[in-house]
C-alpha positions, 0 to 999 in steps of 0.5 A: 364237743369242742371247736377249733379256731381255724380261719380268720376272715378279712373283708377287703376290696382286693383279696389277691393284693392283700393276700400277697402283702400278708404272705410277705409279712408272715412268710405264708403261702397261698393255699386256696383260691376261689372267686373273690377269695384267697386263703393263706397260711403256714400249713395246709389244714387237714381234718386229722391235724385240726382234730389232733391239736390247735394249729395256727389259723389261716387268713382268708381274704374275702372280697366285699363291696363296702370299704373299711369305715372305723377302727378294727375291733380285732387286729393282728399282732406280729413279732419280728423274728430276726431283727429289731422292731424298728427294722421290721417296721421299715421292712413293712413300710416298704411292702406297703404298710403305713404307720397309723395313730389310733389313739395309742399315744407316744412311748409305746413298746409297739407300733400301730400300722395298717395294711394296704387296705387300712386294716390296723395291726401291731408290730410288737417286741422282737423275738430275735435273740439279744446279743450279749 
């Protein structure tokens, strides 16, 4: 018997707003909506595909009454595909993210940001091919 990592749940106040933000960041689509819950992903999970191989997890935003109070113990890391890390940070700032200081210090190769509800995430090195 084995398990698969299929979903990452994120508590939030406004699932629609946060799902829309992360759809823009990751080029995901909404795959399910329910009262107080929005699930997004790059694919629609099926039992057959999940059993056959490890697929990327979906993100599920679940409405909760309480707010975020401390630094995340688990966070997402994203890597730009088409441009530099700096240009991706600029794009994400335009979508509503903010830069945050969680004690990472200066001179790091990544940028710590927070989504519109304050959940930290990192923008890592670009995966865009380097120009010769």
